[in-house]
N, C-alpha and C positions, 0 to 999 in steps of 0.2 A: 830906426826901423819901426814899421806900424805894429802896433799891439792888437791882438785879436782875442776876444773872450767868446768861448764856445760853452753855451749852457744847454743841457738837455734833461729830459726825463725819459726813462725807458723801463718799462715793467717786464718785457720779455728779452730785452738785450737788442732788439732790432734798430731802435734809434740809437742806442749807444754804439752799435756797429757803423752807423751813418756818420756819427761824431768823429769816431775814431779815424775813419777814412778821411774826413774834412781836416781834422788835425794834423794827420800825417802829410797830407798834401801841403799844407801850409807851412809845416816844420821843414819840408823838404825844399821850400823855396825862401827859407830863412826869416820867415816872420816870427815875432815873439808871440806865443800861443799859450793861453791859460784855459784849461778845460775844467768844468765843475758839473757836477751832478746835482739836481734838485734834490734827490733822495738822500744824499750823503754829505753834501757841502753847504756851508753857510755862503748864502748869497744876500749881499746887501744892495739894493737897487742903486744907490749912490755911487757904487764901484763901476757901474756901466760907464760912467763919464771918463773914466781912467783909460778907456779903450777907444781905438780908432774905427773898430768894427766888431759888432757883436752879433753872433749866429746863435739862434735858439731853436732846439729840437724838442718836440712834444710827441708823444704817442697819442693815438685815439682809439678809445673803446667804444662800446656799443652806443654810448649817448653822444659821442664825439666832442665832449666838453675839454676844457683844460685839465689835464691830470691833477689829482688832488695835491700831490707834493709840489706843484708850480702855482697853486691858486694863491697863496700868500703873496708871491712875487708879482703875479699878474696885477693882483689889487693894488699893490704898492707902487706900480709904475708910474702912477699920476703924481708921485712925490717928488719926480725928477724931470728936468726940463730936457725932452729927448728932441727938440727941435733941430732939424739938419743932421742929426746923428745917423750913422748908417748901421742898419740891421738886416739881417736875413732870417728866414724861417724854414725849417724842414722837420720832417718826421715821417713815421711810419703809422700805418693802419691796415684795416682788412676791408675789402670792398664788400664782404658779406653784410656789413651793416649799411643802414639806410645812407648815411652820409660819410663818405670816405675822406678820412683825415681831417675832420672838421676843426679840430683843435690847432692845426696849423694855420687854417684860415682866420680863426678867432684870434689867435695870437698876433698874427700878421695885421688884422684889422685894427686891433688895439693899438699896437705901435704906431700905424698910420695917423689914428685919430688923435694920438699924442704929438704928432708933427715929426716923427721919425721919416727919414729917407730910408726906402727899402729896395733890397735887391729884388728886381722884378718877378724872378722865378721863386715860386714857393714849392720847394722841392718835397715830393710825397713818394712814398715807396710802399709798395704792398708787400706787408709781412717782412721776413728776413731778406735782407738785401743781397742780391746776386751779383755777379761780376759786372754786368751792365749797369746795375743800380750803384755799385761802387764808383763806377766811371762817371755817372751822373753826379754823385757827390763830389767828385774832384772837379766836374765842370761847374758846379755850384759854387765851390770854393775859388775857382779861377774867376769866374764871372764877379763874384763879391769883391775880390781882389783888384780887378780891372777898374770897377766902380770906385774903389778906395784910392787907386793911383791917379784917377782923374779928379778926386776931390768931391764926389758926389755925397 
């Protein structure tokens, strides 16, 4: 069975809720899933290669940059060969700021620059996910798995 790694940073719990919805969807479909938080777990970029799919969630604040707790990981991504590896990005933000969910774009762009294959949807949610947003998280997980099953 395919192995999936979910990594996320969540300052208010919104991105964590998204990650939990994705994990639940995947586990209900018998995927082997490991979920880690940038705030609380040790994450070695080399372990990315142990998974068939990696989904990375970030929150975006006023400057839209990568969250502080994920900066080291972001910088170390160049230490592994991500060519052809499947990744997806998701996160929460607030449209009050000039750039909505910019950290999701920054992380996705970085992965693409390093040769990763990306799930086409970069899932962004305004503040706390509601029921419709949770359904979007499930659809994102479904889309990711579809790409995984066809070997993208």
